[in-house]
Each structure stands twice: as structure tokens, then as C-alpha cells.
C-alpha positions in Angstrom: 20.1 15.1 -44.0 21.7 18.2 -45.6 21.8 18.2 -49.4 25.0 19.2 -51.4 24.9 20.2 -55.1 28.2 18.5 -56.1 30.0 15.5 -54.7 33.8 15.4 -54.6 34.1 13.8 -58.0 31.9 16.3 -59.6 33.8 19.2 -58.1 37.1 17.8 -59.3 35.8 17.3 -62.8 34.4 20.9 -62.9 37.6 22.3 -61.6 39.6 20.5 -64.3 37.3 21.8 -67.0 37.4 25.3 -65.8 41.2 25.3 -65.5 41.5 23.9 -69.1 39.1 26.5 -70.4 40.9 29.4 -68.7 44.2 28.2 -70.2 42.8 27.8 -73.6 40.8 31.0 -73.6 43.7 33.4 -73.1 43.3 34.9 -76.5 40.4 36.3 -78.4 40.0 35.7 -82.2 39.9 38.7 -84.5 42.1 41.7 -84.9 43.3 43.6 -81.8 42.8 47.3 -82.0 45.6 49.6 -83.2 45.1 53.3 -83.8 45.4 54.2 -87.5 48.6 56.0 -88.4 48.0 59.7 -88.7 50.9 61.9 -89.8 50.0 65.5 -88.7 52.2 68.4 -89.9 54.8 69.9 -87.6 52.7 73.1 -87.3 49.3 74.3 -88.3 49.0 76.1 -91.6 49.0 79.9 -91.0 50.1 79.5 -87.4 52.6 82.3 -86.8 54.6 80.2 -84.4 54.1 76.6 -83.1 54.2 76.3 -79.3 53.8 73.4 -76.9 51.2 75.2 -74.9 47.8 75.6 -76.5 44.9 78.0 -76.3 42.7 74.8 -75.8 44.4 74.1 -72.4 42.5 77.1 -70.9 39.2 76.5 -69.1 36.2 78.2 -70.6 36.0 80.9 -67.9 39.6 81.8 -68.6 38.6 82.4 -72.3 35.3 84.1 -71.9 36.1 86.8 -69.3 32.8 88.6 -69.5 31.1 87.9 -66.1 27.7 88.1 -67.6 28.7 85.7 -70.3 30.1 83.3 -67.7 26.8 83.4 -65.9 24.9 82.5 -69.1 27.3 79.7 -69.9 26.8 78.1 -66.4 23.0 78.4 -66.9 23.3 76.7 -70.3 25.5 73.9 -68.9 22.8 73.2 -66.3 19.6 73.6 -68.3 20.3 73.1 -72.0 18.2 70.3 -73.4 20.7 69.1 -76.1 23.2 68.6 -73.3 20.7 66.8 -71.1 19.7 64.6 -74.0 23.3 63.7 -74.6 23.6 62.7 -70.9 20.7 60.3 -71.3 22.4 58.7 -74.3 25.5 58.2 -72.2 23.4 56.4 -69.6 21.8 54.2 -72.3 25.3 53.2 -73.5 26.3 52.5 -69.9 23.4 50.2 -69.5 24.2 48.4 -72.7 27.8 47.9 -71.5 26.5 46.5 -68.3 24.4 44.0 -70.2 27.5 42.9 -72.2 29.6 42.5 -69.0 26.9 40.3 -67.5 27.9 37.5 -69.9 31.2 37.1 -68.1 29.4 35.5 -65.1 27.1 32.5 -64.9 23.4 33.1 -65.3 21.1 31.6 -62.7 17.4 30.9 -63.3 14.6 29.2 -61.3 11.6 27.4 -62.5 8.8 25.2 -61.2 5.6 23.5 -62.3 2.8 21.6 -60.7 0.5 19.4 -62.8 -2.3 16.9 -62.3 -3.9 14.8 -65.1 -4.5 11.4 -66.6 -1.6 9.9 -68.5 0.2 13.1 -67.8 3.6 13.7 -66.2 4.9 17.3 -65.6 2.4 18.7 -68.1 3.3 16.4 -71.0 1.5 13.3 -72.3 2.8 10.1 -70.7 1.3 6.6 -70.7 0.4 5.7 -67.1 -2.4 3.0 -67.4 -5.0 5.8 -67.4 -4.1 6.7 -63.9 -4.7 10.2 -62.6 -1.6 11.6 -60.9 -0.1 14.8 -59.6 3.5 15.9 -60.3 5.7 18.7 -59.3 9.1 20.1 -60.1 11.2 23.0 -58.7 14.7 23.7 -60.0 17.6 26.2 -60.0 19.4 26.2 -63.3 22.9 27.7 -63.9 24.6 28.3 -67.2 28.0 29.8 -68.1 29.4 30.2 -71.6 33.0 29.4 -71.7 34.5 32.3 -73.6 37.0 30.0 -75.4 37.3 32.1 -78.5 36.8 35.5 -77.0 33.3 36.2 -78.3 32.0 37.6 -75.0 35.2 39.6 -74.6 34.8 41.1 -78.0 31.2 42.0 -77.3 32.2 43.6 -74.1 35.0 45.5 -75.8 32.6 46.8 -78.4 30.0 47.9 -75.9 32.5 49.6 -73.7 33.9 51.5 -76.7 30.3 52.6 -77.6 29.9 53.9 -74.1 33.1 55.9 -74.3 32.1 57.2 -77.7 28.8 58.5 -76.2 30.8 60.2 -73.5 33.0 61.9 -76.1 29.8 62.9 -78.0 28.5 64.5 -74.8 31.8 66.4 -74.6 31.3 67.5 -78.1 27.8 68.8 -77.4 29.1 70.6 -74.4 31.9 72.3 -76.4 29.4 73.2 -79.2 27.1 74.7 -76.5 29.9 76.8 -75.1 30.7 78.1 -78.6 27.0 78.7 -79.5 26.3 80.7 -76.3 29.4 82.8 -76.7 28.6 83.4 -80.4 25.1 84.4 -79.7 26.2 86.7 -76.8 28.8 88.5 -79.0 26.4 88.9 -81.8 23.9 90.5 -79.4 26.5 92.9 -78.2 27.4 93.8 -81.8 23.7 94.4 -82.7 23.6 96.7 -79.7 26.5 98.6 -81.3 24.7 98.7 -84.6 21.6 100.1 -82.9 23.7 102.8 -81.3 25.4 103.7 -84.6 22.0 103.8 -86.4 20.6 106.1 -83.7 23.6 108.3 -83.7 23.5 108.6 -87.5 19.8 109.3 -87.4 20.5 112.2 -85.0 23.2 113.4 -87.3 20.9 113.4 -90.4 18.2 115.1 -88.2 20.6 117.9 -87.4 21.4 118.3 -91.1 17.7 118.5 -91.9 17.2 121.2 -89.3 20.0 123.3 -90.8 18.6 122.9 -94.4 15.1 123.7 -93.2 16.2 126.9 -91.5 18.1 127.9 -94.7 15.0 127.1 -96.8 12.9 129.3 -94.6 15.5 132.0 -94.7 15.6 131.9 -98.5 19.3 130.9 -98.7 18.7 127.3 -99.8 16.3 125.4 -102.0 13.7 122.8 -101.1 15.9 120.2 -102.9 18.5 120.3 -100.1 15.8 119.9 -97.4 14.2 117.0 -99.4 17.5 115.1 -99.8 18.3 115.6 -96.1 14.8 114.3 -95.1 15.2 111.2 -97.4 18.6 110.5 -95.8 17.1 110.8 -92.3 14.3 108.3 -93.0 16.7 105.9 -94.7 18.8 105.8 -91.5 15.7 105.5 -89.3 14.4 102.5 -91.3 17.5 100.6 -90.2 16.5 100.8 -86.5 13.4 98.5 -86.7 15.4 96.0 -88.7 18.2 95.9 -86.1 15.6 95.7 -83.2 14.1 92.7 -85.0 17.4 90.9 -85.2 18.1 91.6 -81.6 14.8 90.0 -80.5 15.5 87.0 -82.7 19.0 86.6 -81.3 17.8 86.9 -77.7 15.2 84.2 -78.4 17.9 81.9 -79.9 20.1 82.4 -76.9 17.2 81.8 -74.5 16.6 78.4 -76.1 20.3 77.6 -75.6 19.8 78.5 -71.9 16.8 76.3 -71.6 14.5 79.2 -70.7 11.5 80.8 -72.3 12.3 83.4 -75.0 12.9 86.8 -73.5 15.5 89.6 -73.1 19.1 88.8 -72.3 21.2 90.9 -69.9 24.6 91.8 -71.3 27.4 94.3 -71.1 28.0 96.9 -73.8 30.0 95.9 -76.8 33.8 96.2 -76.5 33.9 96.7 -72.7 36.7 94.9 -70.8 39.0 92.1 -71.8 36.4 89.6 -73.2 39.0 87.3 -74.7 42.7 86.6 -73.9 45.2 88.5 -76.1 47.4 85.4 -76.8 45.9 82.4 -78.5 48.6 79.9 -79.5 47.2 76.9 -81.3 49.7 74.4 -80.0 51.0 71.3 -81.8 48.9 69.5 -84.3 50.0 66.1 -82.9 48.0 66.9 -79.7 44.8 67.7 -81.5 44.0 63.9 -81.7 43.8 63.8 -77.9 41.7 67.0 -77.5 39.0 67.1 -80.1 35.8 65.3 -78.9 34.8 64.3 -82.4 38.1 62.7 -83.1 38.1 60.8 -79.8 34.5 59.7 -80.5 35.5 58.5 -84.0 38.3 56.5 -82.6 36.1 54.8 -80.0 33.6 54.0 -82.8 36.4 52.5 -84.7 37.5 50.4 -81.7 33.9 49.2 -81.3 33.7 48.1 -84.9 37.1 46.4 -84.7 35.8 44.3 -81.7 32.7 43.4 -83.7 35.0 41.9 -86.4 36.4 39.6 -83.7 32.8 38.8 -82.6 31.9 37.8 -86.2 35.0 35.6 -86.4 34.0 33.9 -83.1 30.6 32.9 -84.6 32.4 30.4 -86.8 33.6 28.4 -83.8 31.4 26.3 -81.4 29.9 27.9 -78.3 30.8 25.9 -75.2 28.8 26.2 -72.0 28.7 24.6 -68.5 25.4 23.9 -66.9 24.3 22.9 -63.4 20.9 21.8 -62.0 19.6 21.6 -58.5 16.1 21.0 -57.3 13.2 18.7 -56.5 11.2 16.6 -58.8 8.5 14.0 -58.0 5.7 12.4 -59.9 3.8 12.3 -56.6 3.1 15.3 -54.5 3.2 13.2 -51.4 6.9 12.4 -51.9 8.0 15.9 -53.1 9.6 16.8 -49.8 11.4 13.5 -49.4 15.1 13.0 -50.1 14.3 10.8 -53.0 12.9 13.8 -54.9 16.2 15.6 -54.9 17.8 16.2 -58.2 21.1 17.6 -59.3 23.3 17.6 -62.3 26.3 19.2 -64.0 27.2 19.1 -67.6 28.8 20.7 -70.6 27.3 21.5 -73.9 28.7 22.7 -77.3 26.9 24.0 -80.3 28.4 25.2 -83.5 27.5 26.1 -87.1 27.6 23.4 -89.7 25.8 25.0 -92.7 24.4 28.6 -92.6 24.0 29.3 -96.3 26.7 32.0 -96.3 25.1 33.9 -93.3 28.2 33.9 -91.2 30.5 34.8 -94.1 28.2 37.7 -94.9 28.2 38.9 -91.3 32.0 38.8 -91.2 32.3 40.7 -94.5 29.8 43.3 -93.3 31.8 43.9 -90.1 35.0 44.1 -92.1 33.5 46.7 -94.4 32.1 48.6 -91.5 35.6 48.6 -90.0 37.1 50.0 -93.2 34.4 52.7 -93.2 35.1 53.7 -89.5 38.9 53.8 -90.2 38.4 56.1 -93.2 36.0 58.3 -91.2 38.5 58.6 -88.4 41.2 59.7 -90.8 38.8 62.1 -92.6 37.8 63.6 -89.2 41.5 64.2 -88.5 42.0 66.1 -91.7 38.8 68.1 -91.1 40.1 69.0 -87.6 43.4 70.3 -89.1 41.4 72.3 -91.6 39.2 73.8 -89.0 42.1 75.1 -86.9 43.9 76.4 -90.0 40.7 78.2 -91.2 40.3 79.8 -87.7 43.9 80.9 -87.6 43.9 82.5 -91.1 40.5 84.2 -90.4 41.8 85.7 -87.2 45.0 87.1 -89.0 43.1 88.5 -92.0 40.5 90.1 -89.7 43.2 92.0 -87.9 44.4 93.4 -91.2 40.8 94.3 -92.2 40.1 95.9 -88.9 43.1 98.1 -89.1 42.1 99.4 -92.6 38.4 99.8 -91.6 39.4 101.8 -88.4 41.4 104.2 -90.6 38.5 104.5 -93.0 36.0 105.4 -90.2 38.4 107.9 -88.8 38.9 109.5 -92.2 35.2 109.6 -92.9 34.5 111.1 -89.4 36.9 113.9 -90.2 35.3 114.3 -93.6 31.8 114.8 -92.0 33.2 117.3 -89.6 35.1 119.3 -92.3 32.2 119.2 -94.7 29.8 120.5 -92.0 32.2 123.4 -91.2 32.7 124.2 -95.0 28.9 124.1 -95.5 28.2 126.4 -92.6 30.9 128.8 -94.0 29.3 128.7 -97.4 32.3 127.0 -99.0 30.6 123.6 -99.8 27.3 122.4 -101.2 24.8 120.2 -99.4 25.9 117.3 -101.6 29.3 117.3 -99.9 27.9 117.0 -96.3 25.2 114.4 -97.2 27.7 112.3 -99.1 30.2 112.3 -96.2 27.4 111.3 -93.7 26.1 108.6 -96.0 29.5 107.0 -96.4 30.3 107.1 -92.6 27.2 105.1 -91.6 27.9 101.8 -93.4 31.6 102.2 -92.7 30.9 102.3 -88.9 28.6 99.3 -89.3 31.2 97.3 -91.1 33.8 98.2 -88.4 31.5 96.9 -85.7 30.8 93.7 -87.6 34.5 93.1 -88.1 35.1 93.5 -84.4 32.4 90.9 -83.8 34.0 88.5 -86.4 37.3 88.9 -84.5 35.6 87.6 -81.3 33.8 84.9 -83.2 37.1 83.8 -84.8 38.7 83.2 -81.4 35.5 81.3 -80.3 35.8 79.2 -83.4 39.5 78.5 -82.8 38.8 77.5 -79.2 36.2 75.0 -80.5 38.3 73.8 -83.3 41.1 73.0 -80.9 38.8 71.1 -78.6 39.0 73.7 -75.9 38.8 72.7 -72.2 39.6 69.1 -73.0 41.5 68.5 -69.7 38.7 69.7 -67.4 37.3 67.3 -64.9 34.0 69.2 -65.0 33.1 72.3 -67.0 30.8 73.4 -64.2 33.7 73.6 -61.7 35.0 77.1 -60.7 
């Protein structure tokens, strides 16, 4: 005879309970999430003209146009360890969210036991006239918590928000990686320029030393001129090892970002080609909340804590569950396979707090305070994002002004070196004049190269501050 778990009366009773629970459980206790009100300004401070389109809408390969830099970025996106670690954290959060979702469905467990003993039944003491007997039990147990107050829903909402927050954190790591690789690359290019300037200056001081030496040998100049020229030459030469050291350190840093062993980095000469787009509109501040990974992460963390408040409220109410049992049980092994050993049952249970000594109240207050903290952190992150964009904009504008003045200074000093050399050769100027002009030109050229580097880095910083590449499906695509 085939065995059925429920008879018709049991099925009708269970259907009635389930329908009642579904009707009663339409709402979840606790506050529903609402994004905190943020009132961004109409335009970023120091933005020359607000526009609907934004520099952040461009993909990274449209921003960083240097082909060698693009190759390094792709390598970093594939091999960088920080990014790979962030990916594992996303998978951990995904697994936690899966565990939370599992509470929506019934859990099913099996169990069994076989025992033999005197005055023993199913492994427990039982008076049986000192008889020795064997017993066996095999069951399937099902349990489903009726989410009447929304406790499970709040737990699932919190876990899902944590998962989304991890995804945004991964986007933040990716965006920072893009910025770090570009920054290190441009710094390397600028150091190459510094090395070239130092070598050129060394050659210039060497030429002056040759002139002074010939004059000393000809009796038309003193040893003082030759000594001063030699000192200036060695001063310029001493800068070269220092620059080479900085190049090696920078190459090692970039190698780590690429996930490779420290070593040389291939790159193009500084200032060749259009490395960055000429127009960099910042866009509207109101869209910044949707682009910045750190803001999106902060909002998901706030959503998670908000759901935890609802979970803490639900702990004040009873937990209601439905149970079912199906199996075989027999105090005698000989009758274990017979129909009389069949067992089934359905039931409902409820447990709730009566006295917890303030534990539940403390948990609720803790989650409320955590919610307030997360809300304040979100608003603070929004202010910091606005500041980052404004700082990048003003830096870029001021660097343009500085670059213009420094370019004029270098041009003037270069003419001064040329004129002083001509005047010295014509006997119309002293050696102090030519040495002074050369010594002023060297640092001016270095400062100009560094300002050009800072211009590039300012655009890199602006792209990062705006949450650049926010709408890309995959940063590896192209």
C-alpha cells in the first residue's frame, strides 16, 4: 500500500494556515529605506560652465589615449592583486546573500538511529521489565519559518545591500587602479624629461668648462672661472643619479600595480601625442551621486543597516514555524518495514521573548545608532565628493596659469643663456653672467616639466573624482 504524507484534512488545514500567513505577512516591520535628502549645488565650484555631459561619461581608453598606457591599464585590470582581492570579497558577499535567501524556503533534514539495549528505547532509558530490545527510527523533517513580521525579508534585504556594496567597492578599487596606473605612468614620463634636462644642462656646463679651461691655458682667464664652471658641472651631474633612482622606484611601483615582478616599464616620450582629451566638462553635481563608487557603496551600506533595524524590531515578535515529519519508527527491528511503523505529522510552533533583561532593547538601539552613523557617513561622503571635484577643477585652472608663466620664464632664460654666451665670447661679459644664466635655466626647466606633469595628474584626479567610466558594462571591453 502506497504511503501519503498528508491526508485530505491535513492538506486543507495547511493550505488555510499558509493563506492566512501570506495575507498577514504582506508588510515587514521596521522603517522602509529612503535615500537621505542631499541638496547639491547647481554647479561645481570653480567650474567654468556647467554642462549636462560629463568627462566621467568617457571610457578610460577615451581618456588615456597613449597606446602604451592603454596596454598597461589592461594588464593591471587583469593581474592587479587588489582588484582580484576585491573580486573575492564580492563572491563572499554573494554567498552570504545566498544564505539569507535560503530562509525563504523550507529546510528539509533527515535523521535516523538504531539502538539495542536493556530498558532502552531509541537510545534513551525506558522501563521495559529488564527486557533487551532493538529499536530503529528514520525520518525526514521539514521546517519553514512563517515570515509574518518580515524578519527574514529584512535579513535578505540587508545581505543583498551588503553584496551590492561590495560590488561598488570593487568598482572603486578598479577606478583607483586606473588612476594609480595613469599617475605612475605620467610621473615616469616626467622623470624621463627631468633626466633629459639634467643631461642637457650637464653638457652645457661641460661646454662652458671647456671654454674657461682654454682661456686659462691661454692666459686670458683666471683659475677662478674654471673652478666655478667645474663646480657647476658637478652640481648638475649629481642630479642625474638621483633622478635615475626615482625612475627605478617609480617603475617598481608601477610593476606592482601591474601584478608583475619589479622591472623596467616601456613608455613613450613625455609630451608626445594627445594623451588626454582637451575638453573636460565636469557635468552636473546632481549626477555625482549616481557615478561615484564610494557614494553608491555608502548608500548600500546605509540600506543594509536600515534593514537591520527592521530585523531588530522583528525580534520583539514571536517566530512562527510550520513543521512536517515523515518516516518509520519501530521499537522492534522485525516490524520496521511494516505499515504499522509508518509515522507522519504536521504542526505549527511559535516562540517569542518574554524577558531578556534588556537584550532586545539594546540590540534595537544599537542598530538605530548604526543607522544614524551610516546616514551621516553617506552625507559626509557626498560633501567630500563635491570637494574632490572642486579641488581638481581649481587645480587644473591654476596650473594652466602657472604653466603659461613658467613657459615664458624658460624662454626668457634660454635667451639669456644664449646672449650671455655671445657677450662672453665677445669679451663684453664676465663669467659670472653666463654661469648665473645657466644656473637659473636648469631649475626653471625642471619646474616647467613638473607643472606639465601636474596638469596631466589633475585631469586624472578629476576623472577619478567624477567617478569616471561609471556607465561601462566592463572596463576590459574595447
